[in-house]
C-alpha positions in Angstrom: 1.7 18.9 19.6 1.1 17.6 16.0 -2.2 19.0 15.8 -1.3 22.5 17.2 1.6 22.4 14.5 -0.8 21.7 11.9 -3.1 24.4 12.8 -0.3 27.1 12.8 1.2 25.8 9.3 4.8 26.2 10.9 7.3 23.7 12.3 9.5 25.0 15.3 13.1 24.9 14.7 13.8 22.8 18.1 11.5 20.0 16.8 13.3 19.8 13.4 16.6 19.7 15.3 15.2 16.7 17.4 13.9 15.1 14.5 17.4 15.1 12.8 19.0 14.2 15.9 16.8 11.1 16.1 17.4 9.8 12.9 20.9 10.3 13.4 21.1 8.2 16.3 18.7 5.4 14.6 21.2 5.7 11.6 24.2 5.1 14.0 22.3 2.3 15.9 22.5 0.2 12.7 26.2 -0.4 13.4 27.0 -3.6 15.3 30.3 -4.3 17.1 30.9 -8.1 18.0 33.2 -9.5 20.6 33.9 -12.9 22.2 34.7 -13.7 25.8 35.1 -16.9 27.6 32.7 -17.4 30.6 33.9 -17.0 34.1 36.2 -14.4 33.4 37.4 -12.2 36.4 35.8 -8.8 37.2 37.9 -5.8 35.2 39.0 -8.3 32.3 38.9 -6.4 29.1 36.7 -7.3 26.1 37.5 -4.8 23.6 37.8 -1.1 22.9 34.8 0.2 22.0 35.9 3.8 21.4 38.2 2.8 18.7 35.9 0.3 17.1 33.1 2.9 17.0 35.5 5.8 15.6 34.7 7.9 19.1 36.6 10.8 20.6 38.2 9.3 23.8 38.8 13.1 24.9 35.1 13.7 24.9 33.9 10.1 26.3 33.5 11.5 30.1 31.4 14.7 28.8 29.5 12.5 26.3 28.8 10.1 29.3 29.3 6.7 27.4 27.1 4.2 29.1 26.2 0.4 28.7 22.6 -0.5 28.7 21.3 -3.9 28.6 18.0 -5.7 29.2 19.1 -7.8 32.1 19.0 -6.8 35.9 22.6 -7.3 36.4 25.1 -5.0 34.8 27.9 -7.6 33.2 29.9 -4.9 31.4 31.2 -1.4 32.0 33.1 1.0 30.0 36.3 2.8 31.3 35.9 6.5 30.2 39.6 7.0 30.6 40.9 4.1 28.2 37.6 3.3 26.0 37.8 0.0 27.1 34.7 -2.3 27.8 35.3 -4.7 30.8 33.9 -7.4 32.5 31.7 -6.0 35.5 30.0 -9.2 37.1 30.3 -13.0 36.8 29.6 -14.6 33.7 27.9 -17.9 34.0 27.2 -19.2 30.4 24.8 -21.8 31.7 23.0 -19.5 33.8 22.5 -16.9 31.1 21.5 -19.2 28.0 21.2 -22.5 29.6 21.5 -25.5 27.0 21.3 -23.1 23.9 24.4 -24.0 21.7 24.9 -20.1 21.1 25.0 -17.4 23.9 25.2 -14.1 23.0 24.5 -11.0 25.1 23.4 -7.7 23.3 24.2 -4.4 24.5 23.3 -0.9 23.7 26.1 2.0 24.1 24.5 5.3 24.4 26.5 8.6 24.2 25.1 12.1 24.5 25.9 15.5 23.3 24.9 14.8 20.7 22.6 11.5 21.3 24.0 8.5 19.8 23.2 4.7 19.9 25.2 1.9 18.9 24.7 -1.9 19.4 27.0 -4.5 20.6 27.3 -8.2 21.0 29.2 -10.3 23.4 29.5 -13.9 22.6 30.1 -15.9 25.7 31.9 -19.2 25.0 31.7 -22.2 27.1 34.5 -23.8 29.3 34.5 -27.2 30.9 33.3 -25.9 34.3 30.7 -28.5 35.1 30.7 -32.2 36.0 28.2 -34.3 34.9 25.8 -35.7 37.5 23.3 -38.2 37.9 19.8 -37.6 39.3 20.1 -40.4 42.2 23.2 -41.5 44.5 22.5 -45.2 43.9 20.5 -47.2 41.3 18.9 -50.7 42.5 18.1 -53.5 40.0 16.2 -56.7 40.5 17.0 -59.6 37.9 15.8 -63.1 38.1 18.4 -65.6 37.3 16.3 -67.3 34.7 16.6 -63.9 32.6 17.8 -64.8 29.2 21.3 -63.3 28.0 20.6 -60.4 25.5 18.1 -58.6 27.7 18.6 -54.9 27.9 17.8 -52.6 31.2 17.9 -49.2 30.9 20.2 -47.2 33.1 20.1 -43.6 34.8 21.0 -40.8 32.5 23.7 -38.2 33.5 23.3 -34.4 32.8 26.0 -31.8 32.2 25.0 -28.4 31.7 28.0 -27.4 29.4 27.5 -27.5 25.5 29.5 -28.5 22.6 32.4 -30.4 23.2 32.3 -29.8 26.7 28.8 -31.9 27.2 28.4 -35.4 28.2 30.1 -37.4 25.7 30.0 -41.3 26.8 29.6 -43.9 29.6 31.9 -46.3 31.2 30.8 -49.5 32.9 33.0 -51.3 35.6 34.8 -54.7 34.8 32.3 -57.5 35.5 31.5 -60.8 33.9 28.0 -60.7 33.3 27.1 -57.5 31.9 28.3 -55.1 29.1 27.6 -51.4 28.3 25.7 -50.1 25.1 25.9 -46.1 24.7 23.0 -44.7 22.4 22.4 -41.3 21.0 19.0 -39.9 20.9 17.7 -37.7 18.2 18.6 -34.6 19.9 22.2 -35.6 20.2 22.3 -36.7 24.1 23.5 -39.8 25.1 22.2 -42.5 27.3 23.1 -46.1 28.4 22.1 -49.3 28.3 22.7 -52.4 30.4 23.2 -55.6 28.4 22.8 -59.2 30.0 25.7 -61.4 28.2 25.9 -64.3 30.7 22.9 -65.7 33.0 22.8 -64.9 36.5 23.2 -67.5 39.2 21.3 -66.9 42.2 22.9 -69.7 44.2 26.6 -68.8 43.4 26.1 -64.8 43.5 23.1 -63.4 44.6 24.2 -59.6 44.4 26.2 -57.8 41.9 27.8 -54.5 42.4 28.7 -52.4 39.3 30.1 -48.5 38.7 28.5 -46.3 35.8 30.8 -43.4 35.0 29.7 -40.6 32.9 32.5 -38.6 31.2 32.3 -35.2 29.0 34.6 -34.1 26.4 36.3 -31.2 28.1 39.9 -30.8 28.6 40.7 -32.1 31.1 37.7 -34.3 31.0 35.0 -34.3 34.0 33.1 -37.3 35.0 30.7 -38.6 37.5 30.0 -42.0 39.0 26.8 -43.7 39.6 26.9 -47.3 41.9 24.5 -49.8 40.4 23.2 -52.6 43.0 21.9 -55.7 41.2 19.9 -58.1 43.5 19.4 -61.9 41.8 16.0 -63.1 42.1 15.3 -67.0 42.4 13.0 -68.4 39.8 9.4 -69.3 40.1 8.4 -73.0 39.0 4.7 -72.9 38.2 3.0 -70.3 35.9 -0.6 -69.6 36.1 -3.5 -71.3 34.1 -6.8 -69.9 32.7 -9.9 -72.1 33.0 -10.6 -71.1 29.2 -8.8 -69.5 26.9 -11.5 -67.3 25.0 -14.3 -65.5 26.7 -17.3 -64.0 24.9 -19.8 -61.2 26.4 -22.5 -58.8 24.7 -23.0 -55.2 25.9 -25.2 -51.9 24.8 -23.2 -49.3 23.1 -24.9 -46.9 25.6 -23.9 -48.9 28.9 -22.8 -46.7 31.6 -19.4 -47.0 32.7 -19.1 -49.4 35.4 -21.2 -52.2 33.7 -19.8 -55.5 34.3 -18.8 -56.9 30.7 -17.4 -60.5 31.9 -15.0 -62.1 34.8 -11.8 -64.1 34.0 -10.4 -66.9 36.1 -7.2 -68.2 36.7 -5.3 -70.6 39.1 -1.7 -71.4 40.1 -0.2 -74.4 41.9 2.4 -72.7 43.6 1.9 -71.6 47.2 2.3 -68.1 49.1 3.3 -65.3 47.1 3.9 -67.5 44.2 0.4 -68.9 44.0 -1.2 -65.4 44.5 -2.6 -64.1 41.0 -2.6 -60.5 39.7 -4.5 -59.7 36.5 -3.6 -57.1 33.9 -4.0 -56.4 30.1 -1.7 -57.9 27.8 0.5 -56.2 25.5 -1.2 -57.1 22.2 -4.3 -55.1 22.9 -5.3 -52.2 20.4 -4.7 -49.0 21.3 -7.8 -47.7 23.2 -8.6 -50.8 25.0 -7.4 -49.7 28.6 -9.7 -46.5 27.8 -13.0 -48.2 27.0 -12.5 -51.1 29.9 -11.1 -51.5 33.0 -9.9 -54.9 34.8 -9.9 -55.9 38.4 -6.5 -56.9 39.5 -7.3 -59.3 42.0 -10.9 -60.7 40.7 -10.5 -60.4 37.1 -13.8 -58.5 36.7 -13.6 -56.8 33.3 -16.2 -53.6 33.3 -17.0 -50.7 31.3 -14.6 -47.6 31.8 -15.2 -45.4 28.9 -18.1 -44.8 25.7 -18.5 -47.5 23.6 -19.7 -46.9 20.0 -21.3 -49.4 17.6 -20.5 -47.3 14.6 -16.7 -47.3 15.4 -15.8 -50.7 16.7 -18.6 -53.5 16.5 -16.4 -56.2 18.4 -13.5 -55.9 20.9 -10.7 -58.3 21.3 -9.5 -58.1 25.0 -6.3 -59.9 25.7 -5.6 -60.7 29.6 -2.7 -61.9 31.4 -2.1 -63.6 34.9 1.1 -63.6 36.8 1.7 -64.9 40.1 3.4 -62.6 42.7 6.6 -64.9 43.1 10.3 -64.2 42.0 10.5 -64.4 38.1 7.2 -64.9 37.4 5.5 -66.2 34.2 2.5 -65.2 32.5 -0.7 -66.8 31.2 -3.0 -65.5 28.3 -6.6 -65.3 27.5 -8.8 -63.6 25.1 -12.3 -61.9 25.7 -14.5 -61.0 22.8 -17.0 -58.0 23.6 -19.8 -57.6 20.9 -21.4 -54.1 21.1 -25.0 -53.9 20.5 -26.0 -51.4 18.2 -28.8 -48.4 19.7 -30.3 -45.6 17.8 -28.0 -43.2 18.9 -26.8 -41.6 15.8 -28.8 -38.8 14.1 -29.0 -38.8 10.1 -26.5 -36.9 8.5 -27.3 -34.9 5.2 -24.6 -33.9 2.7 -25.7 -31.7 -0.5 -23.5 -33.1 -3.2 -24.3 -30.5 -5.7 -26.6 -27.2 -5.6 -27.4 -25.2 -9.0 -27.3 -21.8 -7.8 -28.2 -19.1 -8.5 -31.3 -20.2 -10.3 -32.7 -18.1 -13.4 -35.9 -16.6 -12.3 -37.5 -17.9 -15.4 -36.5 -21.4 -14.8 -38.9 -23.8 -15.8 -40.8 -26.3 -13.1 -39.0 -29.2 -12.4 -35.6 -27.8 -12.5 -33.1 -29.7 -10.4 -31.7 -27.5 -7.7 -29.7 -29.9 -5.5 -28.6 -33.4 -4.9 -28.6 -34.9 -1.3 -27.3 -37.6 0.3 -28.5 -38.9 3.4 -26.6 -41.4 5.9 -27.4 -42.9 8.9 -24.4 -44.9 11.2 -27.3 -47.0 13.1 -28.1 -50.5 11.4 -31.5 -51.8 10.7 -34.5 -49.7 11.4 -32.5 -47.1 13.0 -30.6 -46.5 9.9 -33.9 -45.9 7.6 -34.1 -42.4 6.6 -36.7 -40.0 5.2 -36.7 -36.3 4.1 -39.0 -33.5 3.7 -39.1 -29.8 2.9 -41.4 -27.0 4.3 -44.6 -26.5 3.0 -45.6 -23.4 0.7 -42.2 -23.1 -0.8 -41.8 -23.4 -4.5 -39.6 -26.5 -3.9 -40.3 -30.5 -3.5 -38.0 -33.4 -2.9 -38.4 -36.6 -4.5 -36.0 -40.0 -4.3 -35.2 -42.1 -6.9 -32.2 -44.4 -5.0 -31.8 -45.3 -1.1 -30.8 -42.5 0.7 -30.5 -40.2 -2.3 -33.0 -37.3 -2.8 -33.3 -34.6 -5.6 -34.5 -31.0 -4.9 -36.5 -29.7 -7.6 -38.6 -26.3 -8.4 -42.4 -27.0 -8.3 -43.6 -23.5 -8.8 -42.5 -20.4 -10.7 -39.9 -18.5 -9.4 -40.1 -14.7 -9.1 -36.6 -12.6 -7.9 -38.3 -9.3 -7.5 -40.7 -11.0 -4.5 -37.9 -13.5 -3.2 -34.2 -13.2 -4.3 -33.2 -15.8 -1.8 -34.1 -19.1 -0.2 -32.6 -20.7 2.8 -34.3 -24.2 2.7 -34.7 -26.1 6.0 -34.3 -29.7 4.8 -35.1 -32.3 7.7 -34.0 -36.1 7.4 -35.5 -38.1 10.0 -34.9 -42.0 10.8 -37.0 -44.9 12.0 -35.6 -45.7 15.2 -37.6 -45.5 18.7 -36.8 -42.6 19.5 -36.6 -41.0 16.2 -33.6 -38.9 15.5 -33.5 -36.1 13.0 -31.3 -33.7 11.4 -31.4 -30.4 10.0 -29.6 -28.6 6.9 -30.2 -25.1 5.1 -29.8 -25.3 1.3 -29.0 -21.6 -0.1 -30.9 -21.0 -3.1 -30.3 -17.6 -5.1 -32.6 -16.5 -7.7 -30.4 -14.8 -10.8 -31.4 -11.2 -12.2 -31.2 -9.5 -15.4 -29.7 -5.9 -16.0 -32.6 -3.8 -15.4 -31.4 -1.0 -13.4 -28.7 1.4 -14.3 -26.1 2.5 -11.8 -27.6 5.0 -9.2 -26.4 8.0 -7.2 -27.9 10.2 -4.2 -26.8 13.1 -5.9 -26.5 14.0 -10.0 -23.5 16.4 -9.3 -21.0 17.2 -6.8 -19.1 20.2 -5.7 -15.8 19.5 -4.8 -13.4 22.1 -3.0 -9.8 21.3 -3.4 -7.2 23.4 -1.8 -4.4 24.3 -4.2 -1.2 22.8 -3.9 -2.6 19.7 -2.8 -0.1 16.9 -3.3 -0.7 14.3 -6.1 -2.4 11.1 -5.5 -4.7 12.4 -2.5 -8.5 11.4 -3.0 -10.4 14.5 -3.6 -13.9 12.8 -4.0 -15.3 9.2 -3.6 -18.2 8.9 -5.6 -21.3 7.0 -3.9 -22.8 4.8 -6.3 -24.6 1.7 -6.2 -26.8 -0.8 -8.5 -29.7 -2.6 -7.2 -28.9 -5.3 -9.8 -27.3 -8.7 -8.6 -23.7 -8.7 -7.8 -22.5 -9.6 -11.3 -24.8 -6.7 -12.9 -23.9 -4.3 -10.1 -20.0 -4.3 -10.9 -19.4 -0.7 -11.5 -16.6 0.9 -13.7 -15.8 4.4 -13.4 -14.4 6.7 -16.0 -13.9 10.4 -16.5 -15.4 12.4 -19.6 -14.4 16.0 -20.5 -17.7 17.9 -21.3 -18.0 20.8 -23.8 -14.5 22.2 -25.6 -12.6 22.1 -22.4 -10.1 19.1 -23.2 -7.2 17.6 -21.6 -8.5 17.6 -18.0 -8.6 13.8 -17.9 -5.2 12.2 -18.0 -3.3 15.8 -16.9 -5.0 16.8 -13.8 -7.5 14.2 -12.9 -7.7 10.6 -12.6 -10.7 8.2 -11.1 -10.0 4.8 -9.7 -11.9 2.2 -12.1 -13.0 0.2 -9.2 -14.1 2.1 -6.4 -14.9 5.7 -7.9 -12.3 7.7 -6.1 -11.2 10.7 -7.9 -7.6 11.9 -7.3 -5.3 14.7 -8.7 -2.1 13.8 -10.8 -0.7 17.3 -10.4 -0.9 20.0 -8.1 -3.7 22.3 -8.7 -3.0 26.2 -8.9 -5.6 28.4 -8.1 -3.8 31.1 -10.3 -4.1 29.0 -13.1 -7.1 27.8 -13.3 -10.0 27.9 -10.4 -13.0 25.7 -11.8 -12.9 22.6 -13.4 -15.9 20.6 -14.9 -15.7 16.9 -15.7 -18.6 14.1 -15.8 -18.1 10.8 -14.1 -19.5 8.1 -16.7 -20.4 5.0 -14.4 -20.9 1.6 -16.6 -22.7 -1.7 -14.9 -21.3 -5.0 -15.6 -24.7 -6.3 -17.0 -25.5 -7.1 -20.7 -26.5 -5.1 -22.1 -24.4 -2.3 -20.1 -26.2 0.4 -18.4 -24.7 3.7 -17.6 -25.4 6.9 -15.9 -23.2 10.3 -16.0 -22.3 12.3 -12.8 -21.5 16.1 -13.0 -18.1 16.9 -10.8 -17.4 20.8 -10.4 -14.1 21.1 -8.9 -13.5 24.2 -7.4 -9.7 25.3 -6.5 -9.4 27.3 -3.3 -6.7 29.7 -2.9 -4.0 29.1 -0.8 -1.1 31.6 0.2 1.7 30.4 -1.9 2.5 33.6 -3.5 4.7 36.1 -1.9 3.9 39.9 -2.8 5.5 41.7 -5.7 6.7 45.1 -6.4 5.7 46.7 -9.0 6.8 50.2 -8.1 9.8 51.3 -7.6 10.6 48.3 -10.3 13.0 45.9 -8.4 16.7 45.9 -10.1 16.2 49.7 -11.1 17.4 52.3 -9.3 14.8 54.9 -8.2 15.4 58.4 -6.7 12.6 60.8 -5.4 13.8 64.3 -5.0 12.6 66.2 -1.6 13.6 69.8 -1.1 14.4 70.9 2.3 11.9 72.6 4.2 9.2 70.6 3.0 6.1 70.4 5.2 4.7 67.3 7.0 2.2 65.5 5.1 4.1 65.9 1.6 3.8 62.9 -0.4 7.1 61.7 -1.6 6.3 58.6 -3.6 4.3 55.6 -3.4 4.9 51.6 -3.3 2.9 49.7 -5.5 2.6 45.8 -4.6 0.7 43.2 -6.1 -0.1 39.5 -4.9 -1.1 36.7 -7.3 -3.3 35.1 -4.4 -6.9 36.2 -4.1 -9.4 37.3 -1.2 -7.4 37.8 2.0 -4.4 36.2 0.9 -3.9 39.2 -1.2 -4.9 42.0 1.1 -1.5 43.8 1.2 0.0 46.1 4.3 3.0 48.4 4.1 5.3 49.2 6.7 8.3 51.1 7.1 11.1 48.7 7.9 14.2 50.8 7.6 15.3 53.9 7.3 18.2 56.6 8.4 15.5 58.7 10.6 12.4 56.7 11.4 10.7 59.9 12.4 10.8 61.7 9.0 8.7 59.6 7.2 5.4 57.5 7.2 4.0 54.7 4.9 0.4 54.4 4.6 -0.7 51.1 6.0 -2.9 50.2 2.9 -1.9 52.5 0.5 2.0 52.2 0.4 2.3 56.0 0.4 5.4 57.5 1.6 4.8 60.8 2.8 6.8 63.1 5.3 5.9 62.8 9.1 7.4 66.3 9.9 9.0 69.1 8.1 12.3 68.3 6.2 15.2 69.9 8.5 18.5 71.2 7.6 20.3 68.6 10.0 18.5 65.8 7.9 20.9 63.5 5.7 20.8 64.4 2.1 20.3 60.6 1.3 17.6 58.9 2.6 17.4 55.0 1.7 14.0 53.6 2.9 13.0 49.9 2.9 9.5 49.4 3.0 8.0 46.0 4.0 5.2 44.8 1.9 3.2 41.9 3.7 0.2 39.8 2.7 -2.7 38.6 5.1 -2.3 35.0 4.5 -1.5 32.4 6.7 1.3 31.7 6.8 2.2 35.5 6.2 4.4 36.1 3.4 6.4 39.3 2.6 8.8 41.3 0.4 10.5 44.4 0.5 11.1 47.5 -1.7 13.9 49.7 -1.5 13.4 53.4 -2.4 16.0 56.3 -2.6 15.3 59.8 -1.5 17.6 62.9 -2.4 17.1 65.8 0.2 17.9 68.6 -2.0 18.3 72.3 -1.5 15.6 74.7 -3.0 17.3 77.9 -4.7 16.1 81.2 -4.1 15.1 81.8 -7.7 12.6 78.8 -7.6 11.2 80.3 -4.0 10.7 83.7 -5.7 9.1 82.4 -8.9 6.9 80.1 -7.1 6.2 81.4 -3.5 4.5 79.3 -0.8 4.9 76.0 -2.8 2.6 76.9 -5.4 5.1 75.6 -8.3 4.7 71.6 -7.7 0.9 72.1 -7.5 0.9 74.2 -11.0 2.9 71.6 -12.7 1.0 68.6 -11.2 -2.0 70.2 -12.8 -0.5 70.9 -16.1 0.6 67.2 -16.1 -3.1 66.0 -15.3 -4.4 68.4 -18.4 -1.7 66.7 -20.9 -2.4 63.4 -19.9 -6.3 63.9 -20.2 -5.9 65.3 -23.8 -3.5 62.7 -24.8 -6.2 60.1 -23.8 -9.0 61.8 -25.6 -7.0 61.9 -28.9 -5.8 58.1 -28.7 -9.5 57.4 -28.2 -10.9 59.4 -31.1 -8.4 58.3 -33.2 -9.2 54.7 -32.1 -13.0 55.1 -33.0 -12.2 56.8 -36.1 -10.1 53.7 -37.7 -12.8 51.2 -36.5 -15.5 53.0 -38.2 -13.1 53.2 -41.1 -12.5 49.7 -41.4 -16.3 49.1 -40.9 -17.2 51.0 -43.9 -14.4 49.6 -46.1 -15.7 46.0 -45.0 -19.5 47.0 -46.0 -18.1 48.4 -49.4 -16.3 45.4 -50.2 -19.5 43.2 -49.1 -21.3 45.3 -51.3 -19.2 45.0 -54.5 -18.8 41.4 -54.3 -22.7 40.8 -54.0 -23.4 43.3 -57.0 -20.8 41.2 -58.9 -22.3 37.9 -58.1 -25.8 39.3 -59.0 -24.8 40.8 -62.4 -25.4 39.0 -65.6 -22.8 37.0 -67.2 -22.6 39.2 -70.2 -22.0 42.4 -68.1 -18.5 40.6 -67.3 -17.4 41.1 -70.8 -16.3 44.6 -71.0 -14.2 46.7 -72.6 -11.1 46.4 -70.5 -10.1 49.6 -68.5 -6.9 50.7 -67.1 -4.9 47.8 -65.2 -4.8 47.6 -61.7 -1.4 46.4 -60.7 -0.3 44.9 -56.9 3.1 43.3 -56.9 2.6 41.1 -54.2 6.1 39.6 -54.1 8.2 42.0 -54.9 6.5 44.8 -52.7 7.4 42.8 -49.6 3.7 41.8 -49.0 4.3 38.0 -49.5 7.4 35.9 -49.3 8.6 34.0 -52.5 8.0 30.8 -51.2 4.3 31.4 -50.4 3.8 32.6 -54.2 1.1 30.6 -56.3 -0.3 30.8 -59.6 -4.1 31.8 -59.4 -6.3 31.2 -62.9 -9.9 32.3 -62.9 -12.5 31.7 -65.4 -14.7 34.5 -66.8 -17.5 33.3 -64.3 -15.3 33.1 -61.5 -17.4 33.9 -59.0 -19.3 30.6 -59.4 -15.9 28.6 -59.5 -13.0 27.7 -57.2 -9.8 29.2 -57.7 -6.8 26.7 -59.2 -3.6 27.2 -57.3 -0.6 26.0 -58.9 2.7 26.2 -57.5 5.8 27.8 -59.2 7.6 25.8 -61.6 4.6 23.5 -62.3 3.4 22.6 -65.9 0.5 25.2 -66.6 -2.7 23.4 -67.5 -4.0 26.4 -69.8 -1.1 26.0 -72.6 -3.6 26.6 -75.1 -4.3 29.9 -73.9 -0.5 31.0 -74.1 -0.9 29.9 -77.8 -3.9 32.3 -78.0 -1.8 35.2 -76.4 1.2 34.2 -79.0 -1.7 34.5 -81.9 -3.2 37.7 -80.5 0.0 39.7 -79.8 3.5 38.3 -80.4 5.0 41.5 -79.0 3.0 41.2 -75.6 3.6 37.5 -75.5 7.5 37.8 -75.7 6.7 40.7 -73.0 5.1 38.1 -70.7 7.7 35.6 -71.1 10.5 38.2 -70.4 8.6 39.8 -67.6 10.5 37.4 -65.2 13.9 39.5 -66.3 12.2 42.8 -66.7 12.1 45.6 -64.1 8.8 45.6 -62.0 6.4 48.1 -63.8 3.4 47.7 -66.1 3.3 45.9 -69.3 2.1 47.7 -72.2 -0.5 46.0 -74.3 -2.3 47.1 -77.2 -6.1 47.3 -77.7 -6.3 44.8 -80.1 -4.4 42.8 -77.6 -6.5 43.6 -74.9 -9.8 42.5 -76.9 -8.3 39.0 -77.5 -6.7 38.5 -74.3 -10.5 39.4 -72.9 -11.7 36.5 -74.4 -9.2 34.3 -72.8 -9.4 35.2 -69.1 -10.6 37.8 -67.0 -7.6 37.5 -64.3 -4.3 36.2 -65.1 -1.2 36.0 -62.5 2.0 35.8 -64.3 4.5 33.3 -62.8 8.0 34.6 -61.6 6.9 38.4 -61.8 4.4 38.1 -58.7 1.9 40.7 -60.8 -1.7 40.8 -60.9 -3.0 42.4 -63.9 -7.0 43.1 -63.8 -8.3 44.1 -67.2 
């Protein structure tokens, strides 16, 4: 379904509603209501009103089918649709539900339909004291010798209470007696256990049996308890203890001896008779951990044999303590010690430890460069622990030893990374035992590279096609670039460059991941705005010196149907009324609807159709032209006002459309018009005249434009020739008799705003110098020329000074003043007056 929706580009309303309902149900599910109830409540006991707590409508509860869903196989709770109360539906036994957990919570889901909503509820089942403590056995029996010393402890059976908290087992009680006391202890998990402590020595002759009662009591109200009868049998004492014939035994055994090998045999005797004289051998309590796993002891004969695997490297000497007891009442034990010496065999291969490795090694490293330091150990002793090392022949490496069991790996020939960039050296260590054992280790030696290769790519340019309006951050290209150099030289960094005059693309439209070369967009691209982008991906390696390569990236934006058609005519928002005389024949063109689509290709192909009209049979619309014409003759019964709605649709996916509204007024044709233009010739004649005038206007405008352009060209050529002649003319020719002045009032004539006005001073040879611009109000650098003007013609000088207040016009100058002024400057701009006088 997801693939189908993606291909069509549309989302069905049903699917949208379903998603919204699911989101609403998940939001409601975050609300959790809590209840508490005691266990063992009767069926129908109310827990709480879920309708009130969840804010539901009680009247619609039945229609919405509120039900309780839980993961358990039994339905412990149900909801009354009439009252909204959730009640107990099945027996709640906290011990059955949660066992010994301190907290017992039943999680429920409340589901209502129309619309679908999901709520969560938690019911905490509280414990009540409904279980008695119980002992695992109905009676406990003990046998205690009369020789047992006071203070001896005897563990008792522990009771179990399935209740928790204060309702669980709290203490033990012992019936009154004169020999024993009770000590109640607490384990790490908080449970209680009891021990029987002998406070007074027993006497078999006085009381051979003792009867006690142990009571376990919980902490409930009322308290519950359980009792365990304890029957104690007092045993008679054994007078003679066994004795070994020697206190220390010695034995030697190879470490590779198989299980069952005899090590030694201990012997003990007892002077008693019968059961009191029969001896039983066993390991003593002082043995180290693991002795019973390595050795076995015959309980009757006292023969010590090997049970597990001995290891000389682990333990060279084992101390084994053995005790002997008779079978009489209250037996006393005798003890001896067996020393077992383990004989070494060559069962351990050498172990090679590489303490340091110099890698990578430069390929220009000198001979004798130390590559690695190796230490070799062998856990065996003597000849079995002597080790030698060797390296395969034909490699540019050798091993030397300066200290015992230490070897140095060095270069013995020149290295060449292009031939072999890496060596995996197999180093063999061999001991001198029989048979000889060996070990093999591999030392990895890398040859370092120099940065002599630039980044490489399978292609020098990429053409990427990106659909417009693609969301920002979507990868559009993953540059495939690699560097054949070693990893540190082949660490690539990607950058984007902007070729040519097209700037602003990087940082505004595109970005590239500096580490992996993934090119992404920063903003959605617009096909209508710009259809092609040219970028350059600059890739640097991490070597020294840095080597780089450039990759051209051409990004082409593909069109997407994201623009609806627009109406050019009739213009939207303006009323357009077309006149249609009655009696017009079929096929008469009434008007034309003109549409435009900003998209391209098939997305911009427009089609027109008549969407609405008072009389669908009167008009027809051209499918591709938008031309509205009459489909039949206009009749007298047709409505005088026809409002047409034309649908303009594009050919994109999804389809976009717009409408245009056109009003057609059906008019009555006058008799005079019929007489003057018989058979409908007047409209055709008017159309011909209109076409003629339009063509004439177009021709006149074209001729006028051509004349204007030609005049401007002639004027420019004339000015250029004047300036060239002036430049080539001799300097003496510039000093000529001043003619009539040419005056251009730039400021007061409106050609230049006053704030842009500057003074311009040009020398007589101004064609070879730059103009000196001076802002208004600044001190003139040519003050001496003012003195010259004053000396030439005082009247003219006063006119110049008063020109700022004088009305616009020419300043009168005498001939003598002109001659004097000609020696000062050829051009002068007078401040404040805005006039240019050319002499």
